C-alpha positions in Angstrom: 13.7 -61.3 15.8 14.4 -63.7 18.6 13.9 -62.4 22.2 16.7 -64.5 23.7 16.4 -64.8 27.4 19.7 -63.2 27.6 18.8 -60.2 25.9 15.7 -60.1 27.9 17.5 -60.0 31.0 20.7 -58.0 30.1 18.2 -54.7 28.7 15.8 -55.1 31.7 12.9 -56.4 29.5 12.6 -59.5 31.5 12.3 -57.4 34.6 9.3 -54.8 32.7 7.4 -58.4 31.8 7.4 -59.5 35.1 5.1 -56.6 36.1 3.0 -57.0 33.1 -0.2 -58.7 34.3 -2.6 -60.4 31.4 -4.9 -62.0 32.7 -5.9 -64.9 31.1 -4.1 -67.7 30.0 -4.0 -66.2 26.1 -2.6 -63.2 27.6 0.2 -65.0 29.0 1.1 -66.9 25.8 0.8 -63.2 24.0 3.6 -62.1 26.9 5.7 -64.7 25.8 5.6 -64.4 22.2 5.7 -60.8 21.5 5.7 -59.7 18.1 8.6 -58.0 16.6 7.5 -55.3 14.3 10.8 -54.4 11.9 10.8 -52.0 9.1 7.7 -52.3 7.6 5.5 -52.9 9.9 5.0 -49.0 10.9 1.3 -49.4 10.4 0.8 -52.3 12.1 3.0 -50.9 15.3 0.7 -47.9 14.8 -2.2 -49.6 15.1 -1.1 -51.5 18.1 0.0 -48.3 19.6 -3.5 -46.7 19.0 -5.2 -49.4 20.6 -2.8 -49.1 24.3 -3.6 -45.6 24.1 -7.3 -45.7 23.8 -7.0 -48.7 26.6 -4.8 -46.2 28.2 -7.5 -43.5 28.1 -10.2 -46.1 29.1 -8.5 -47.5 32.2 -7.6 -44.2 33.6 -11.5 -42.9 33.0 -12.4 -46.2 35.1 -10.6 -44.8 37.9 -11.6 -43.6 40.9 -9.0 -40.9 40.9 -8.0 -40.6 37.6 -4.0 -41.1 37.3 -2.0 -37.4 37.5 0.8 -36.8 36.5 2.8 -35.7 33.2 1.1 -36.2 29.7 1.6 -39.7 28.5 1.8 -38.9 24.9 -0.9 -41.5 24.3 -2.0 -39.9 20.7 -5.0 -41.9 19.1 -8.3 -40.7 19.1 -10.2 -39.2 22.0 -14.0 -40.2 23.0 -16.5 -37.6 23.6 -16.3 -37.2 27.7 -20.4 -38.1 27.6 -19.6 -42.0 26.2 -16.2 -42.0 28.0 -17.7 -43.6 31.2 -19.9 -46.2 29.6 -16.6 -47.2 27.6 -14.7 -47.1 30.2 -16.7 -49.7 32.0 -17.2 -51.7 29.3 -13.6 -52.2 29.8 -13.5 -53.1 32.8 -16.3 -55.5 32.0 -13.9 -57.3 29.8 -11.1 -57.2 32.2 -13.7 -59.0 34.9 -14.2 -61.5 32.5 -10.5 -62.3 31.2 -9.6 -64.2 34.1 -12.7 -66.4 34.3 -10.9 -68.8 30.7 -9.6 -71.8 30.6 -7.2 -73.0 28.8 -8.8 -75.3 25.9 -6.5 -75.3 23.5 -4.7 -78.8 24.1 -8.4 -80.3 24.0 -8.9 -79.3 19.9 -5.6 -80.9 19.3 -6.5 -84.2 19.0 -6.5 -87.6 16.8 -9.5 -87.9 14.3 -12.8 -89.9 15.4 -11.5 -89.3 19.8 -14.6 -88.0 21.2 -14.4 -85.0 23.4 -15.3 -86.4 27.3 -17.8 -85.0 29.5 -15.3 -82.7 31.3 -13.6 -81.1 27.8 -17.3 -80.0 27.1 -17.8 -78.6 29.9 -14.6 -76.9 29.2 -15.9 -75.5 25.9 -19.0 -74.6 27.1 -17.9 -72.9 29.9 -15.6 -70.8 27.3 -18.5 -69.9 25.0 -20.4 -68.8 27.9 -17.8 -66.7 28.9 -16.4 -65.7 25.8 -20.4 -64.1 25.0 -20.2 -62.1 28.0 -16.9 -60.7 27.2 -18.1 -59.9 23.6 -21.0 -58.2 24.8 -19.1 -56.3 26.6 -16.2 -55.4 24.0 -19.2 -54.1 21.8 -20.3 -51.5 24.2 -16.8 -49.7 23.5 -14.7 -48.2 21.2 -13.6 -50.9 18.7 -10.0 -51.8 19.1 -7.8 -52.2 15.6 -7.6 -55.5 14.3 -9.6 -57.0 17.4 -12.9 -58.8 16.0 -14.1 -62.1 17.3 -15.2 -64.8 14.7 -18.7 -66.0 15.5 -19.2 -69.0 17.7 -23.1 -68.2 18.3 -23.9 -71.6 16.8 -21.2 -73.4 18.9 -22.6 -71.3 21.6 -26.9 -73.0 20.9 -25.2 -76.2 20.3 -23.8 -76.7 23.8 -26.5 -74.6 25.5 -29.5 -75.9 23.8 -32.4 -74.5 26.8 -30.1 -71.3 26.4 -30.1 -70.7 30.6 -26.4 -69.7 30.0 -25.2 -71.9 32.9 -21.4 -72.9 33.3 -22.5 -76.9 33.5 -22.7 -79.1 30.9 -24.9 -82.4 30.7 -25.7 -85.0 27.7 -29.4 -83.7 28.2 -32.2 -85.7 26.3 -32.3 -83.7 23.1 -29.2 -84.5 21.9 -30.5 -87.8 20.9 -34.5 -89.3 21.0 -34.0 -92.4 22.4 -31.8 -90.6 26.0 -35.6 -89.1 27.2 -37.2 -92.4 27.1 -34.7 -94.7 28.6 -34.1 -92.3 31.4 -37.2 -92.4 32.5 -37.4 -96.4 32.6 -34.2 -96.0 34.3 -35.8 -93.6 37.0 -38.9 -95.6 37.3 -36.4 -99.2 37.4 -34.7 -97.3 40.4 -37.6 -96.1 42.3 -38.6 -99.7 42.2 -35.5 -101.5 43.1 -35.4 -98.6 46.3 -38.7 -100.4 47.2 -37.8 -104.0 46.8 -36.4 -106.1 49.0 -32.5 -106.8 49.1 -33.1 -110.7 48.3 -35.1 -109.8 45.6 -33.3 -106.9 44.0 -31.2 -109.3 41.3 -33.3 -109.2 38.6 -34.2 -105.7 38.6 -30.3 -104.2 38.8 -29.5 -106.4 36.1 -32.4 -104.4 33.8 -30.9 -101.7 35.8 -27.0 -102.3 34.3 -28.6 -102.9 30.7 -30.0 -100.0 30.8 -26.9 -97.8 32.0 -25.2 -99.6 29.8 -27.7 -98.3 26.6 -27.4 -94.4 28.2 -23.3 -94.9 28.4 -23.6 -95.5 24.6 -26.0 -93.0 23.4 -24.2 -90.6 25.1 -21.1 -91.5 23.3 -22.6 -91.4 20.1 -23.7 -88.0 21.7 -20.2 -87.1 22.2 -19.0 -88.2 19.1 -21.6 -86.2 17.4 -20.6 -83.1 19.5 -17.1 -83.4 19.1 -17.5 -83.4 15.0 -19.5 -80.2 14.9 -17.3 -78.8 17.5 -14.5 -79.7 15.3 -15.7 -78.0 12.5 -15.1 -74.7 14.6 -11.8 -75.6 15.6 -10.3 -72.7 13.5 -12.6 -69.9 15.0 -12.2 -71.1 18.5 -8.3 -71.0 18.0 -8.9 -67.5 16.4 -10.8 -66.4 19.7 -8.3 -67.6 22.1 -5.3 -65.4 20.0 -7.6 -62.7 20.0 -8.2 -62.9 23.4 -4.6 -63.0 23.7 -4.0 -60.3 21.8 -7.0 -58.1 23.7 -5.7 -59.5 27.4 -2.0 -58.2 26.1 -3.0 -54.5 24.9 -5.0 -53.8 28.5 -1.9 -55.0 29.9 0.4 -52.7 27.9 -1.9 -50.0 29.1 -2.1 -50.5 32.7 1.8 -50.7 32.7 2.1 -47.8 30.9 0.2 -45.5 33.6 1.4 -47.3 36.2 5.0 -46.5 35.2 4.0 -42.8 33.6 5.4 -44.0 30.1 5.2 -42.2 26.9 4.2 -43.1 23.2 6.7 -43.6 20.9 7.4 -41.7 17.9 8.3 -43.7 14.6 11.5 -41.6 13.0 11.3 -42.1 9.3 15.2 -40.6 8.8 16.9 -43.7 10.6 18.0 -41.4 13.8 16.9 -41.8 17.6 16.4 -39.0 20.2 15.3 -39.9 23.6 14.5 -37.1 26.4 14.8 -38.1 30.4 15.0 -42.0 29.3 14.9 -44.2 32.3 15.5 -47.7 33.2 12.8 -48.8 36.0 14.1 -51.6 37.2 17.5 -49.5 37.8 15.5 -46.8 39.3 13.3 -49.2 41.4 16.4 -50.6 42.9 17.7 -46.9 43.2 14.4 -45.6 45.1 14.8 -48.7 47.6 18.1 -47.7 48.9 17.2 -43.9 48.8 18.6 -43.0 45.8 16.9 -41.2 42.7 17.5 -42.1 39.2 19.0 -39.3 36.8 17.4 -39.7 33.3 19.0 -39.4 30.3 19.2 -37.5 26.7 20.4 -39.0 23.8 20.7 -38.5 20.3 21.6 -41.1 17.7 22.2 -41.4 14.0 24.1 -44.1 11.6 27.2 -45.2 12.4 28.7 -45.9 16.0 28.5 -43.3 19.1 31.1 -43.7 21.9 30.5 -42.7 25.6 33.2 -42.1 27.7 33.1 -41.1 31.5 34.3 -41.8 35.2 34.0 -45.5 36.5 30.4 -46.1 37.9 29.1 -43.3 35.5 26.3 -45.2 34.7 27.7 -45.9 31.2 26.3 -49.6 30.8 23.2 -48.1 32.1 22.7 -45.6 29.4 23.0 -49.0 26.8 20.6 -50.8 28.7 18.2 -47.7 28.8 18.7 -47.3 25.5 18.0 -50.6 24.0 15.2 -51.2 26.5 12.9 -48.5 25.0 13.5 -50.2 21.3 12.9 -53.5 22.1 9.8 -52.2 24.1 9.3 -50.2 21.1 9.2 -52.4 19.0 7.2 -55.1 21.0 4.1 -52.3 21.0 5.2 -51.4 24.1 5.0 -47.4 25.4 8.4 -46.8 27.0 10.1 -45.1 30.3 10.9 -41.6 28.9 9.1 -38.1 28.7 9.7 -38.2 24.7 11.2 -41.2 22.2 11.8 -40.8 18.5 13.0 -43.8 17.3 13.3 -46.0 14.1 12.5 -49.9 13.6 15.4 -52.3 13.1 15.3 -55.6 11.9 17.8 -56.2 14.9 18.9 -55.5 18.3 21.5 -56.3 20.3 23.1 -55.7 23.7 26.7 -57.5 23.7 27.6 -57.1 27.6 31.4 -58.7 28.2 30.5 -60.7 30.9 27.3 -62.3 29.6 25.8 -64.1 26.7 25.4 -67.7 25.9 28.7 -67.5 24.1 31.1 -70.6 23.5 32.5 -73.3 25.2 35.2 -72.2 26.9 35.4 -68.8 25.9 37.3 -66.1 28.0 34.9 -63.0 28.4 36.9 -61.4 25.1 36.5 -64.4 23.4 32.8 -64.6 24.0 32.1 -60.3 23.0 33.8 -61.4 20.0 31.9 -64.9 19.0 28.8 -62.9 19.9 29.8 -59.8 17.6 30.9 -62.4 15.0 27.8 -64.1 15.2 25.4 -60.8 14.8 27.9 -59.5 12.1 26.8 -62.5 9.6 23.5 -62.9 10.5 22.6 -59.2 10.1 24.4 -59.0 6.5 22.0 -56.7 4.6 20.1 -55.7 7.1 19.3 -52.7 9.0 20.6 -53.4 13.2 21.1 -51.9 16.3 24.1 -53.0 18.3 25.2 -51.8 22.0 28.7 -52.6 23.2 29.6 -52.5 27.2 33.4 -51.4 26.7 34.2 -53.8 24.2 37.6 -55.4 24.2 38.4 -54.6 27.3 39.1 -58.1 28.7 42.6 -58.3 26.3 45.7 -56.3 26.4 45.0 -52.1 26.7 47.0 -51.6 23.1 45.4 -54.3 21.3 42.3 -53.8 23.1 42.0 -50.1 21.5 43.4 -50.7 18.4 40.3 -53.6 17.8 37.8 -51.0 19.5 38.7 -48.6 17.0 38.5 -50.5 14.0 34.8 -52.0 15.3 34.2 -48.2 15.3 35.2 -47.6 12.1 33.7 -50.9 10.4 30.0 -50.3 11.8 30.4 -46.8 10.6 30.6 -48.7 6.9 27.5 -50.9 7.7 24.0 -50.1 7.7 23.7 -50.0 11.3 23.2 -47.9 14.3 25.3 -48.5 17.1 26.4 -47.4 20.7 29.6 -48.1 22.1 31.2 -47.5 26.0 34.9 -47.7 25.9 37.5 -46.3 28.7 40.1 -46.5 25.4 41.6 -42.8 24.6 41.4 -42.4 20.6 37.8 -44.5 19.9 36.3 -41.5 19.6 38.4 -40.2 16.8 36.4 -42.4 14.5 32.8 -42.5 16.2 30.4 -40.7 14.3 29.3 -39.2 17.7 31.1 -38.4 21.3 29.1 -38.3 24.7 30.6 -38.1 28.3 29.2 -38.8 31.3 29.6 -35.4 33.3 31.1 -37.3 36.1 32.4 -36.9 39.5 31.7 -32.6 39.4 30.4 -32.1 42.8 32.4 -31.1 45.9 30.7 -32.2 48.8 32.2 -32.4 52.3 31.1 -33.5 55.8 30.1 -37.4 54.5 33.1 -39.8 55.2 31.5 -42.3 57.2 28.8 -42.8 54.8 28.4 -45.9 52.7 30.8 -45.4 50.4 28.7 -45.9 47.4 26.2 -43.5 48.6 29.2 -41.1 48.8 30.4 -41.6 44.7 26.0 -41.1 44.1 26.3 -37.5 45.7 29.4 -36.2 43.7 28.7 -38.0 40.5 26.6 -36.5 37.3 25.2 -39.1 35.8 24.0 -37.2 32.8 25.6 -37.5 29.4 27.0 -34.5 27.5 28.1 -34.2 24.0 31.9 -34.5 23.7 34.4 -33.4 21.0 35.5 -36.2 18.6 38.9 -37.3 20.5 38.3 -35.5 23.3 40.4 -37.8 26.4 38.9 -40.2 28.4 38.2 -39.0 32.4 40.9 -40.1 34.8 38.3 -40.8 37.8 40.2 -43.9 38.8 42.0 -42.8 41.8 39.4 -40.6 42.9 37.2 -43.2 43.0 39.3 -45.3 44.6 39.4 -43.0 47.7 35.8 -42.8 48.0 35.8 -46.4 48.1 38.2 -46.2 50.9 40.7 -48.6 49.2 43.9 -49.6 51.6 46.0 -46.1 52.3 49.8 -48.3 51.3 47.9 -49.5 48.0 46.5 -46.2 47.5 50.2 -44.3 48.0 51.4 -46.7 45.3 48.9 -46.0 43.3 49.5 -42.4 43.2 53.0 -42.2 42.9 52.7 -44.7 39.6 50.7 -42.6 37.9 
């Protein structure tokens, strides 16, 4: 599945990825090209989650003050306390090496016969020396599943013939039998030039020029031979870089999960979804910055389409985004922002918002969402997919919009999918597989008339989702919301009289 920029942004995944902290260029590439674990990839996903769980345990153990708080539900193997400290230190050793890598992938993408220049050879040696140090640290910690480095020992010995492991490179005399005597002769000649009067240096300078040309030629021969040998190990170099990226990404996922107290998702085998106290971290942070708090949500979904109804500004869209974000994170091998999560794997996950998406040129918001839905239905034929729709068909006239929303709920109920739709239309929940309502404006608070209207609504709003019977009417809170937002009194009178 392709994680489009629109989906990443609308669901909040991009916000999460911007707080991910891979340390190497290979880790940053891995974070941009996240794997998608779909149906049939359960074993591979569990392996990835095991790796994240182990990295969390080691990273937390290496902190001066181990992170406290609710259990993360990491799962995976636990280490003997006697070995934990050394293993945690080894992981820190790995992370100290990761930022030192330079991206040398481009050097290996070259035409045959074109030798590495001296800068490229320096970068390759630097890569090999740094990789050796990282692998030494990695081998001192519990091995992560699927993270193994191919041997590049021969390449390192080639690039570091004296074995000093210095991050420098020169064309050493040992690379060619003619280099040492030529350089000795050149050094003697340079000494003689320094001791000769300026007007008598001409023949000596010409001789030095000839020796320099010969030296350059020999160094070119050496660079060609080194290039041929190094390119024979190209696959090992590229494999090592890919493994470094995956290792870096695993550790970054672990640190993110610890920072936000995320939980390991369990994989549902019966096409049901259960979220307990799920949070949307982007919304949660925005609320915290305004001195407000986020209300975690509980949600149970099964096959077919579940409908959410509720008051304006009641958090229905946040419920969709939180659910989609949890699915995207899980299926990319992350822990999720919840107390617990049991999720199935989908071939595709989509979020359709009326005012977002690439759409098609010249279409209205209604036209865009119909266009996006049509593409989804065509492209997921025969697949198990999830789609969240925010007030679908609200952009057309209410009678046709309600009829289309009901038709879509019925249609989705006959497909191999799971869907979640918010709506203000009555009658849509009648044909849904399940129905939730936002608890709504249930709190009676006095004495805050001078406060910010948005905060007044938030104080009175209960954002929890509560199971509701099919066909339960949509809440009628628009009048009260308008009052709290201090809509013009004359307009409010006309509004109320017309109800």
